[in-house]
N, C-alpha and C positions, 0 to 999 in steps of 0.2 A: 180196406177202402171200398166204398160202394162202386158198382160197375160204371155208373155215370161219371163218377169222379176219376176212376182209372182212365176212362176213355178221354176225358178232357186233358189229363196229364200226358197221355201217350200221343195225343194229336199235336202237341207243341213241337214246332220245328219240322213237321212232316209236310212234304209237298203233295204226294198222292196217297189216297186211301181208298182201296176197293175191297170191300164195301163197308162203310162205317156201320150200317145197321147190323151187318153180319158180325162185326167185331164186338159190338155191344151185346149181341145175343150170346156169343161165346163167353164173354166176360161174366155174363149173368149166370152161367152154368155152375159157377162155384168150384171150378177145378183149375189146376195149373195148365195154362196153354203151352203148346210146343211151338217155340219161335225158331225159325231157321234162317241162316244166312251163310253164304258160301264165299270162299276166298281162294282164288287160284294162286298157288305159290310160284309165280314166275321169277321172283327174286326173294332172297331170305329176309326181307324187311316188311313188316306192316308199317304204314306211314300215317301221318296225321289225317289224311283224307279218309282212311279206313276208320279212324276213331270216331268220326261223326256218326257212322253207322253203329259202331261198337257201343257208344254211349247210349244209343236208343235201345240196344239189346240189354244193356245193364239196367236201364229204366224198367223194362219188362221184368227183369229178375228181382229188382227191389220191390215190385208189386206182387211177387210170389209166383212168377211164371218161370218156365224152364227154357233154356237156349240150347239149340243144336248148332255147333260151330262146324261147318263142313270145310275140310281142307280139300280143295279140288285137284287132287293129284292126277286124276284122269282127265277132267275137263281142261286142265292146263295144257294138255297135249293137243287139244283141238284149237284153243285160242278163242276167247270171247270176242266176237266181232263188234260189240257195242261201241258206238262212237268212232269206229275205225273207218278211214278212207281207203284202206288197202288191207290185204290179208295180213293178219298178225303173225310175226315170226314165231315159230314153234321152239320153245326152250328145250334144252337137252334133258335127258332123264336125270342126270346128275344135278342140274340146276333145280329141277322140280323137287328132288329128294332133299336138297339142302334147304330150300324154302319151306317145305313141309315140316322139316325137323324143328325149325325155330318158330313157326307160326303160333303153335299152342302156347308156348312159353310167353311170347309177347302179348297174346290175347288176354292172358290172365293179369296183365297190368291194369286191365279195365273190368273184365268179367269176373263174376263170382264163381269160383271154381266148383263150389258145391252144387250149383245150379246149371252147370255147363257140361254138355256131352260133346266130345270131340270125335268126329268120324271122318273117314276118308272115302270119297265117292268111288275110288277105284275098287272098293270092296264089292260093289254091286255092278257098276258099269263095266268093269274089267272082266266080269264073268258072263256078260251077255253074249249069246250066240248071234250069228248074222240074221237068222230068222226072227230073233227077238227085236233087233233093230228095225227090220222091215215092218214088223207089226206096230212098233212104236211110231215109225214114220207115217204109217197109214192113218194115224189119229189126227193128222194136221195137214192142211193143204198148202201147196206151193203159193197159191194166190194170197193166202193169209200171211205166209212168211214174207212175201215180197212187199207187203204193206209196211214193213219195217223201214223207218226213215233212212238208215244208213245203207241198207240194201237197195232201196229205191233210188237213192242218189247215185250210188256206184253204178247201178244198171244204166241210168240216164247218161252218165258221163263215160260209159264204155270202159269202166274199170272192172277188172275181173273179180268174180265172186266164186270161191272154191266151194264145191259141194259139201265138204266137211264142215264149213262154217254154218250151213243151214241146219246141221245136226246139233249145234251147240245149245240153242234154246230147248230142244227136245231132251238133251242129256240133263240139263239143269232142271227141267220139269220132272224128269223121272226121279231125280233126287227127292222131290216133294212127294211123289207117289210112294216111294220106298219108306220114307220117314213118316208119312201121314201127318204132315205138320199142319198147324192151325194158321200160322202167319209166316210169310216170308218177307224179309226186309232187304232192300238194296238201294243203291244210289238211283237218282232220277234216270240215268242212262240205262238202267236195268229194267225199266218199266215193261218193255215189250217181253223180255224173257220171263218176268214174274207173271205176267198175264197169260203167257203160254202155259205156265204151270197150273194156273186156275183151270184152263180149258182141258189140259191132259188129265188132271185129277178127276174132272167131271166125266170125261170120256171113259176113265177107268172105274167109274162107279163110286168115286170117293167124294166126300164133301170138299168143295173147292176151297183152297187156301185164301186167306185175306192177304192182300198185297199192300205194302207200305213202302214208300220211298222217302229218302232223306236227301238234302241238298248235296251237291258235289262241291268239294273244296278245290279252288283253283291252285295251280302250282306256284311256287315262290317267285317265278319270273313273270307272272301275269302282271297286267297294268290296267289302269283305268283310263278310258278314252270316252269323252263326251258323257261321263256319268255311268258308263257301262264297263264291266270287267271284260278285258280282252286277253285271251290266253287259254291254254289247255288245262284240263283238270289235273290235279296232282297225280302223278303216275310214276311208278318205278321205271317203266320202259323209257320214259322221257327224261329221266334224271332231274326232275323238278320238284323233288319231294323231300320231306323231313321224316326220317325213320323213327319209329317209336323206340327202337333199341340203339339208336346212334348215341355216340358219346355226348355228354352234356355240352362240352364246348362246341361240338359240331352242330348240335341242335340249336343252341343259342345263336351261333354265328349265322346259320342259314336264316333264322327268323329275323335277325337284325338286318338282313339284306332285303327284306320286304320293302316295297315302296310305301310311303306314308299313307296313301289312299287305300292300298290293298290291306294294310294292317287292320282296318276296321272290319273287313270281311272275316278275317281270322278271329277277331274278338267275337264276332257274331256267332261263328260256328264252333269255336273251340274253348272260349273262356267261360269260367264259372262265375265271373264277376256279375253282379246284378245289372240288369239293363240300364237302370238309372245311373249307376256308376260309370258305365261305358259311355253313356250320352254326356255325362259331366266331363269326362276326359276329352271327348270329341269336341265339345264346345270350347274347352280351355285351349286346346291346340289351335282351333280355328281363330280364336281371339288373340293368339300370341302369348297367352298366359302360361302355356306349358309347351316345352319343346317336344315335338312328336317323337324324338328319339327316346325320351323318358317314358312315354306311354308304350313304346315298342319294347323297351327293356322290361317293363312290368309284365307285359304279355309273354315275352320270351321266358322270363323267370318262372311265371306261373306254369307254363307247359313243361319246362325242364324239371321243376319241383315235382310235378305229377308223376313223372316216370323215373326220376333219379333221386328225389329228396331235396329239401331246402338247402342243405349244406352244399351239395354239388351245384345247385343253381347259383348260390352266392359265389362259389369259386369260379364258375364259368363266367359270371358277370365281371368279376374282378380281372380275370384273364383278358376278357374282351376289351374292357376299359383301358387296361394297361397297354394292350396292343394298339388301341385307337390313339392313346395319348403319345405313343412313340412315333407316330407318323411324322414325316418331315414337314412341319408347318413353318414357313419362313418367319424369322423374327421381325423382318421389316415389311410384313404384309400390310398393304394399304387398308385404312379404315374409312368407311363411308357411312353417312346417314342419308336416307332417302325418304322424302315426304311423299306419301301416296294419297291420291285423290280417292281411291277406292280401298277396300279392305285387304286386297291382295294384288300381286303383280305377276304377270306372265314371266316365267323364269328365263326363256330365251331373250326377251326384251331387257330384263334386268342385267343379264350377262353383257349385253351390248352396251347398256347405259353405264355399266361399271368399267367398260373398256377391256373386259376379259376376252371378248370376241369382237370381230369387226361388224357383225350385223346380227339381227334376230334370226335370220335364216341360218347363219353359221352356228348360232347357239342351239337352234333346233337340231341341226345335224350332229353337233358335238354330243348332245343328249342321246340321240339315237345310236351313236357309236359307243355309248357307255363311258364318256369321258368327263361327266359332270357329277360332282359330289357336293352335298350340303350337310354340314355337321357329320361328315364321314359316311353318310348314306348316299348310295348311287341313285341318281334320278333317271328313271327309264321312260317316263311319259313326256314327250315333247310339248304337250299341252298343259303340263302341270303349272300350278301357281304357288307362290310363296306368300303366306299371310303376314300381316304386320307383326313385328316382334323382333327378336334377336338379342344380342348380335349373332348373326349366322356366319359360319366359316364356309366360304365357297371356294371350290377348286374346279377349274375348267380346263385343266391341262397341267403338265409338269411344272410350269413356271407361272401359271395364271391363277393366283390366289388373291382373295380379298375377304375382309370381314365387312358385314353390312348390317345396319339396324334400320328396320323399316318402320316409319312412323305415320 
């Protein structure tokens, strides 16, 4: 593929690219580029948030380039301060070793083994003497380090910043120096660290790396409010993640717990379905022609199939559906038909109109407390609306059930 075509392909889904002209120049050199990304093994699972980045690495490999997968067994002891409002707890050595042991195996579910080099940054960072660290620290100023958003915010709010946290970007940058990489990829929260790498490589007399960031995937408990995603990124430390190596039933069950609105973000960042097909599904759900649960099952099965195979995905679906169908749904559940003046209805108001709660305010509180389910899916957004369609099975408490068709 010509360099210009490679560049166009590699830019898809990328948030930041420093510097595009430099990347085109290196692609034009006709050699495999060295692509670097690091992962700190704070827990023994890579998760779906990591795969957004890993898929971009695989894209480089498919274009003939080489990947260096860094297991941050040393940097995990420091703790990446990116996006943190307080100092990150330091995992034990046993936790780090357990995470490092499984990372490579899981990464190869996506990466091409023949074009992947796996290294541990403890191999060089652990051998540095104190005077080596002093010289490295002398390559960057405190003023520049404090330009970092999370440090600046914590300083303004009088939240402590430990000195070792200031060393993390320098340690990550030194990885790039040792490996002499062409490109470093990370999530958008890694932009500062990656740009420090460019600067340190320049200070060390090396050709600065190109920096590329990919979007962050929000955790499974995120929600949509006023059209914006509210919630932390997928994180092992926050337990809001879906692990690449988790059992098929566990993967599918977690994905089925997504809110209907958040599901489309997961389609955007994780699905291989053509964009036109995703938009068709979205329109069908909005029009009441397709139950959002069916679109969610399709997404969950696609992801489970990717890591466990189609047979396991079918079995996980069957198990989930069997469990769903065995829930205690009253035989004498009241049935309603509601004519809407608009295309959808605010769910707290609907709960009130159906007599499942005393008021819209109570309906909103019931949603915030996690007590409302529609077709087996828990509703987490108190501003959510339900489109025309149905019949929908609504549960707003142990004895508050109803089916409703919205016309």
